[in-house]
C-alpha positions as protocol buffer text, in pm:
chain_id: "A"
residue {
  index: 1
  type: MET
  ca { x: 9200 y: 5819 z: 10437 }
}
residue {
  index: 2
  type: ASP
  ca { x: 9233 y: 6003 z: 10766 }
}
residue {
  index: 3
  type: LEU
  ca { x: 9136 y: 6369 z: 10735 }
}
residue {
  index: 4
  type: ASN
  ca { x: 9432 y: 6466 z: 10950 }
}
residue {
  index: 5
  type: GLU
  ca { x: 9673 y: 6289 z: 10717 }
}
residue {
  index: 6
  type: THR
  ca { x: 9873 y: 6527 z: 10507 }
}
residue {
  index: 7
  type: GLN
  ca { x: 10025 y: 6486 z: 10167 }
}
residue {
  index: 8
  type: PRO
  ca { x: 10406 y: 6490 z: 10169 }
}
residue {
  index: 9
  type: THR
  ca { x: 10520 y: 6839 z: 10086 }
}
residue {
  index: 10
  type: VAL
  ca { x: 10763 y: 6834 z: 9797 }
}
residue {
  index: 11
  type: VAL
  ca { x: 10713 y: 7198 z: 9712 }
}
residue {
  index: 12
  type: PRO
  ca { x: 10837 y: 7459 z: 9957 }
}
residue {
  index: 13
  type: THR
  ca { x: 10590 y: 7706 z: 10098 }
}
residue {
  index: 14
  type: VAL
  ca { x: 10637 y: 8044 z: 9935 }
}
residue {
  index: 15
  type: VAL
  ca { x: 10547 y: 8367 z: 10115 }
}
residue {
  index: 16
  type: VAL
  ca { x: 10485 y: 8703 z: 9954 }
}
residue {
  index: 17
  type: SER
  ca { x: 10422 y: 9024 z: 10145 }
}
residue {
  index: 18
  type: LEU
  ca { x: 10112 y: 9233 z: 10097 }
}
residue {
  index: 19
  type: PRO
  ca { x: 10046 y: 9561 z: 10270 }
}
residue {
  index: 20
  type: SER
  ca { x: 10025 y: 9442 z: 10633 }
}
residue {
  index: 21
  type: ARG
  ca { x: 9936 y: 9088 z: 10519 }
}
residue {
  index: 22
  type: LYS
  ca { x: 10108 y: 8778 z: 10389 }
}
residue {
  index: 23
  type: ILE
  ca { x: 9991 y: 8496 z: 10168 }
}
residue {
  index: 24
  type: SER
  ca { x: 10156 y: 8163 z: 10119 }
}
residue {
  index: 25
  type: LEU
  ca { x: 10112 y: 7887 z: 9868 }
}
residue {
  index: 26
  type: ARG
  ca { x: 10128 y: 7524 z: 9970 }
}
residue {
  index: 27
  type: PRO
  ca { x: 9995 y: 7190 z: 9851 }
}
residue {
  index: 28
  type: MET
  ca { x: 9637 y: 7128 z: 9958 }
}
residue {
  index: 29
  type: THR
  ca { x: 9563 y: 6832 z: 10182 }
}
residue {
  index: 30
  type: LEU
  ca { x: 9253 y: 6638 z: 10268 }
}
residue {
  index: 31
  type: SER
  ca { x: 9249 y: 6812 z: 10606 }
}
residue {
  index: 32
  type: ASP
  ca { x: 9166 y: 7136 z: 10415 }
}
residue {
  index: 33
  type: VAL
  ca { x: 8818 y: 7004 z: 10332 }
}
residue {
  index: 34
  type: ASP
  ca { x: 8625 y: 7242 z: 10562 }
}
residue {
  index: 35
  type: ASP
  ca { x: 8807 y: 7548 z: 10430 }
}
residue {
  index: 36
  type: TYR
  ca { x: 8763 y: 7423 z: 10073 }
}
residue {
  index: 37
  type: MET
  ca { x: 8388 y: 7397 z: 10128 }
}
residue {
  index: 38
  type: VAL
  ca { x: 8368 y: 7770 z: 10205 }
}
residue {
  index: 39
  type: TRP
  ca { x: 8430 y: 7856 z: 9840 }
}
residue {
  index: 40
  type: ALA
  ca { x: 8329 y: 7529 z: 9673 }
}
residue {
  index: 41
  type: THR
  ca { x: 7970 y: 7551 z: 9801 }
}
residue {
  index: 42
  type: ASP
  ca { x: 7926 y: 7916 z: 9694 }
}
residue {
  index: 43
  type: ALA
  ca { x: 7730 y: 7945 z: 9367 }
}
residue {
  index: 44
  type: GLU
  ca { x: 7869 y: 8294 z: 9306 }
}
residue {
  index: 45
  type: VAL
  ca { x: 8227 y: 8165 z: 9331 }
}
residue {
  index: 46
  type: ALA
  ca { x: 8146 y: 7873 z: 9097 }
}
residue {
  index: 47
  type: ARG
  ca { x: 7968 y: 8097 z: 8846 }
}
residue {
  index: 48
  type: PHE
  ca { x: 8264 y: 8123 z: 8606 }
}
residue {
  index: 49
  type: CYS
  ca { x: 8423 y: 7788 z: 8695 }
}
residue {
  index: 50
  type: SER
  ca { x: 8378 y: 7463 z: 8504 }
}
residue {
  index: 51
  type: TRP
  ca { x: 8249 y: 7291 z: 8819 }
}
residue {
  index: 52
  type: GLU
  ca { x: 7913 y: 7316 z: 8993 }
}
residue {
  index: 53
  type: PRO
  ca { x: 7896 y: 7414 z: 9359 }
}
residue {
  index: 54
  type: CYS
  ca { x: 7975 y: 7133 z: 9599 }
}
residue {
  index: 55
  type: THR
  ca { x: 7669 y: 7001 z: 9785 }
}
residue {
  index: 56
  type: SER
  ca { x: 7814 y: 6787 z: 10065 }
}
residue {
  index: 57
  type: ARG
  ca { x: 8125 y: 6723 z: 10269 }
}
residue {
  index: 58
  type: GLU
  ca { x: 8149 y: 6374 z: 10116 }
}
residue {
  index: 59
  type: GLU
  ca { x: 8146 y: 6525 z: 9766 }
}
residue {
  index: 60
  type: ALA
  ca { x: 8421 y: 6768 z: 9872 }
}
residue {
  index: 61
  type: ILE
  ca { x: 8633 y: 6484 z: 10014 }
}
residue {
  index: 62
  type: LYS
  ca { x: 8595 y: 6288 z: 9690 }
}
residue {
  index: 63
  type: TYR
  ca { x: 8687 y: 6592 z: 9477 }
}
residue {
  index: 64
  type: ILE
  ca { x: 8995 y: 6670 z: 9686 }
}
residue {
  index: 65
  type: THR
  ca { x: 9103 y: 6305 z: 9683 }
}
residue {
  index: 66
  type: ASP
  ca { x: 9040 y: 6246 z: 9312 }
}
residue {
  index: 67
  type: SER
  ca { x: 9123 y: 6583 z: 9158 }
}
residue {
  index: 68
  type: VAL
  ca { x: 9319 y: 6808 z: 9394 }
}
residue {
  index: 69
  type: LEU
  ca { x: 9567 y: 6564 z: 9549 }
}
residue {
  index: 70
  type: THR
  ca { x: 9640 y: 6410 z: 9208 }
}
residue {
  index: 71
  type: HIS
  ca { x: 9677 y: 6741 z: 9024 }
}
residue {
  index: 72
  type: PRO
  ca { x: 10034 y: 6797 z: 8902 }
}
residue {
  index: 73
  type: TRP
  ca { x: 10046 y: 7166 z: 9006 }
}
residue {
  index: 74
  type: LEU
  ca { x: 9779 y: 7302 z: 9242 }
}
residue {
  index: 75
  type: ARG
  ca { x: 9849 y: 7510 z: 9551 }
}
residue {
  index: 76
  type: ALA
  ca { x: 9631 y: 7641 z: 9830 }
}
residue {
  index: 77
  type: ILE
  ca { x: 9634 y: 8020 z: 9872 }
}
residue {
  index: 78
  type: CYS
  ca { x: 9671 y: 8070 z: 10247 }
}
residue {
  index: 79
  type: LEU
  ca { x: 9672 y: 8362 z: 10486 }
}
residue {
  index: 80
  type: GLU
  ca { x: 9909 y: 8387 z: 10782 }
}
residue {
  index: 81
  type: ASP
  ca { x: 9714 y: 8120 z: 10975 }
}
residue {
  index: 82
  type: ASN
  ca { x: 9794 y: 7868 z: 10694 }
}
residue {
  index: 83
  type: ARG
  ca { x: 9424 y: 7814 z: 10623 }
}
residue {
  index: 84
  type: PRO
  ca { x: 9331 y: 7811 z: 10253 }
}
residue {
  index: 85
  type: ILE
  ca { x: 9110 y: 8084 z: 10114 }
}
residue {
  index: 86
  type: GLY
  ca { x: 9129 y: 7949 z: 9759 }
}
residue {
  index: 87
  type: TYR
  ca { x: 9366 y: 7779 z: 9523 }
}
residue {
  index: 88
  type: ILE
  ca { x: 9574 y: 7844 z: 9214 }
}
residue {
  index: 89
  type: LEU
  ca { x: 9677 y: 7591 z: 8955 }
}
residue {
  index: 90
  type: ILE
  ca { x: 9885 y: 7543 z: 8643 }
}
residue {
  index: 91
  type: MET
  ca { x: 9748 y: 7316 z: 8371 }
}
residue {
  index: 92
  type: PRO
  ca { x: 9942 y: 7185 z: 8072 }
}
residue {
  index: 93
  type: VAL
  ca { x: 9835 y: 7301 z: 7726 }
}
residue {
  index: 94
  type: ASP
  ca { x: 10134 y: 7156 z: 7542 }
}
residue {
  index: 95
  type: LYS
  ca { x: 10513 y: 7136 z: 7590 }
}
residue {
  index: 96
  type: ILE
  ca { x: 10573 y: 7513 z: 7587 }
}
residue {
  index: 97
  type: ARG
  ca { x: 10235 y: 7650 z: 7702 }
}
residue {
  index: 98
  type: LYS
  ca { x: 10066 y: 7629 z: 8041 }
}
residue {
  index: 99
  type: GLU
  ca { x: 9734 y: 7772 z: 8159 }
}
residue {
  index: 100
  type: ILE
  ca { x: 9687 y: 7940 z: 8497 }
}
residue {
  index: 101
  type: GLY
  ca { x: 9360 y: 7925 z: 8689 }
}
residue {
  index: 102
  type: TYR
  ca { x: 9256 y: 8035 z: 9034 }
}
residue {
  index: 103
  type: VAL
  ca { x: 8957 y: 8053 z: 9267 }
}
residue {
  index: 104
  type: LEU
  ca { x: 8913 y: 8251 z: 9586 }
}
residue {
  index: 105
  type: ALA
  ca { x: 8646 y: 8255 z: 9856 }
}
residue {
  index: 106
  type: ARG
  ca { x: 8413 y: 8549 z: 9794 }
}
residue {
  index: 107
  type: LYS
  ca { x: 8493 y: 8707 z: 10132 }
}
residue {
  index: 108
  type: TYR
  ca { x: 8847 y: 8774 z: 9999 }
}
residue {
  index: 109
  type: TRP
  ca { x: 8756 y: 8918 z: 9658 }
}
residue {
  index: 110
  type: GLY
  ca { x: 8883 y: 9268 z: 9584 }
}
residue {
  index: 111
  type: LYS
  ca { x: 9154 y: 9262 z: 9852 }
}
residue {
  index: 112
  type: GLY
  ca { x: 9456 y: 9185 z: 9631 }
}
residue {
  index: 113
  type: PHE
  ca { x: 9503 y: 8820 z: 9732 }
}
residue {
  index: 114
  type: ALA
  ca { x: 9431 y: 8675 z: 9386 }
}
residue {
  index: 115
  type: THR
  ca { x: 9656 y: 8936 z: 9223 }
}
residue {
  index: 116
  type: GLU
  ca { x: 9945 y: 8853 z: 9456 }
}
residue {
  index: 117
  type: ALA
  ca { x: 9898 y: 8478 z: 9410 }
}
residue {
  index: 118
  type: VAL
  ca { x: 9896 y: 8515 z: 9030 }
}
residue {
  index: 119
  type: ARG
  ca { x: 10203 y: 8743 z: 9044 }
}
residue {
  index: 120
  type: LEU
  ca { x: 10389 y: 8497 z: 9266 }
}
residue {
  index: 121
  type: VAL
  ca { x: 10308 y: 8191 z: 9056 }
}
residue {
  index: 122
  type: THR
  ca { x: 10379 y: 8371 z: 8729 }
}
residue {
  index: 123
  type: ALA
  ca { x: 10723 y: 8475 z: 8855 }
}
residue {
  index: 124
  type: GLU
  ca { x: 10807 y: 8128 z: 8980 }
}
residue {
  index: 125
  type: ILE
  ca { x: 10661 y: 7905 z: 8707 }
}
residue {
  index: 126
  type: PHE
  ca { x: 10915 y: 8012 z: 8444 }
}
residue {
  index: 127
  type: LYS
  ca { x: 11196 y: 7921 z: 8687 }
}
residue {
  index: 128
  type: GLU
  ca { x: 11037 y: 7591 z: 8787 }
}
residue {
  index: 129
  type: MET
  ca { x: 10950 y: 7500 z: 8428 }
}
residue {
  index: 130
  type: PRO
  ca { x: 11213 y: 7663 z: 8204 }
}
residue {
  index: 131
  type: GLU
  ca { x: 11064 y: 7498 z: 7896 }
}
residue {
  index: 132
  type: VAL
  ca { x: 10750 y: 7713 z: 7929 }
}
residue {
  index: 133
  type: GLU
  ca { x: 10741 y: 7994 z: 7673 }
}
residue {
  index: 134
  type: ARG
  ca { x: 10389 y: 8117 z: 7742 }
}
residue {
  index: 135
  type: LEU
  ca { x: 10152 y: 8125 z: 8038 }
}
residue {
  index: 136
  type: GLU
  ca { x: 9790 y: 8163 z: 7932 }
}
residue {
  index: 137
  type: ALA
  ca { x: 9465 y: 8246 z: 8106 }
}
residue {
  index: 138
  type: LEU
  ca { x: 9118 y: 8205 z: 7958 }
}
residue {
  index: 139
  type: VAL
  ca { x: 8859 y: 8418 z: 8133 }
}
residue {
  index: 140
  type: ASP
  ca { x: 8485 y: 8438 z: 8073 }
}
residue {
  index: 141
  type: VAL
  ca { x: 8405 y: 8764 z: 7897 }
}
residue {
  index: 142
  type: ASP
  ca { x: 8172 y: 8858 z: 8184 }
}
residue {
  index: 143
  type: ASN
  ca { x: 8428 y: 8785 z: 8458 }
}
residue {
  index: 144
  type: VAL
  ca { x: 8560 y: 9140 z: 8485 }
}
residue {
  index: 145
  type: GLY
  ca { x: 8721 y: 9086 z: 8827 }
}
residue {
  index: 146
  type: SER
  ca { x: 8943 y: 8806 z: 8702 }
}
residue {
  index: 147
  type: GLN
  ca { x: 9038 y: 9008 z: 8396 }
}
residue {
  index: 148
  type: ARG
  ca { x: 9149 y: 9292 z: 8626 }
}
residue {
  index: 149
  type: VAL
  ca { x: 9362 y: 9051 z: 8830 }
}
residue {
  index: 150
  type: LEU
  ca { x: 9554 y: 8944 z: 8519 }
}
residue {
  index: 151
  type: GLU
  ca { x: 9593 y: 9300 z: 8389 }
}
residue {
  index: 152
  type: LYS
  ca { x: 9729 y: 9417 z: 8726 }
}
residue {
  index: 153
  type: VAL
  ca { x: 10000 y: 9149 z: 8710 }
}
residue {
  index: 154
  type: GLY
  ca { x: 10100 y: 9243 z: 8355 }
}
residue {
  index: 155
  type: PHE
  ca { x: 9927 y: 8980 z: 8142 }
}
residue {
  index: 156
  type: THR
  ca { x: 9849 y: 9091 z: 7787 }
}
residue {
  index: 157
  type: ARG
  ca { x: 9487 y: 9081 z: 7680 }
}
residue {
  index: 158
  type: GLU
  ca { x: 9505 y: 8921 z: 7337 }
}
residue {
  index: 159
  type: GLY
  ca { x: 9141 y: 8926 z: 7242 }
}
residue {
  index: 160
  type: VAL
  ca { x: 8804 y: 8761 z: 7269 }
}
residue {
  index: 161
  type: MET
  ca { x: 8771 y: 8401 z: 7159 }
}
residue {
  index: 162
  type: ARG
  ca { x: 8415 y: 8403 z: 7030 }
}
residue {
  index: 163
  type: LYS
  ca { x: 8191 y: 8104 z: 7100 }
}
residue {
  index: 164
  type: PHE
  ca { x: 8496 y: 7931 z: 7247 }
}
residue {
  index: 165
  type: ILE
  ca { x: 8363 y: 7695 z: 7513 }
}
residue {
  index: 166
  type: MET
  ca { x: 8047 y: 7519 z: 7623 }
}
residue {
  index: 167
  type: MET
  ca { x: 8013 y: 7573 z: 7996 }
}
residue {
  index: 168
  type: LYS
  ca { x: 7719 y: 7478 z: 8211 }
}
residue {
  index: 169
  type: GLY
  ca { x: 7493 y: 7442 z: 7909 }
}
residue {
  index: 170
  type: SER
  ca { x: 7587 y: 7773 z: 7749 }
}
residue {
  index: 171
  type: VAL
  ca { x: 7829 y: 7858 z: 7470 }
}
residue {
  index: 172
  type: ARG
  ca { x: 8059 y: 8126 z: 7611 }
}
residue {
  index: 173
  type: ASP
  ca { x: 8299 y: 8386 z: 7475 }
}
residue {
  index: 174
  type: MET
  ca { x: 8636 y: 8383 z: 7651 }
}
residue {
  index: 175
  type: VAL
  ca { x: 8909 y: 8645 z: 7678 }
}
residue {
  index: 176
  type: MET
  ca { x: 9262 y: 8515 z: 7611 }
}
residue {
  index: 177
  type: PHE
  ca { x: 9546 y: 8657 z: 7822 }
}
residue {
  index: 178
  type: SER
  ca { x: 9913 y: 8566 z: 7806 }
}
residue {
  index: 179
  type: PHE
  ca { x: 10238 y: 8630 z: 7988 }
}
residue {
  index: 180
  type: LEU
  ca { x: 10581 y: 8552 z: 7840 }
}
residue {
  index: 181
  type: PRO
  ca { x: 10905 y: 8511 z: 8037 }
}
residue {
  index: 182
  type: SER
  ca { x: 11028 y: 8839 z: 7884 }
}
residue {
  index: 183
  type: ASP
  ca { x: 10717 y: 9038 z: 7982 }
}
residue {
  index: 184
  type: PRO
  ca { x: 10753 y: 9293 z: 8265 }
}
residue {
  index: 185
  type: PHE
  ca { x: 10543 y: 9272 z: 8581 }
}
residue {
  index: 186
  type: LYS
  ca { x: 10327 y: 9570 z: 8669 }
}
């Protein structure tokens, strides 16, 4: 596959304003591989993710081809130059529940980009998928930054799921968050 080839865009690009900045969400393409590697090779970014840091460009190309381009709902989080700084995705849990996940290059942590991406997707997903009654997020108990992102958007912290998941050889406690279509945004 040619790295300059792009996936047909069936989802419109969505722009949301931040104080003096804009982010947009768009489908990722194979040509995003170099930007993807910025966060995918960072062990600190991967710390709370299910995946290990990427070790080569070939591995990144394979992951994008096999997992990103085939994912039913994954969007690049882009700045005004349309270059991805992370991604956000929606995963099915069952017919009425979906799970939201996101990752952002460390350089952009603490600047409001993840919060705005989560707010934007949360607002749109209930319109795009009217059958969804509940959007969930499972966050490692030690991932305080991600918990703050969800709380800033208006997600409800439901509690700690003790010994909930085996991740990277360790049994982890996870915090369950939810957002319902009737919940107010903060």
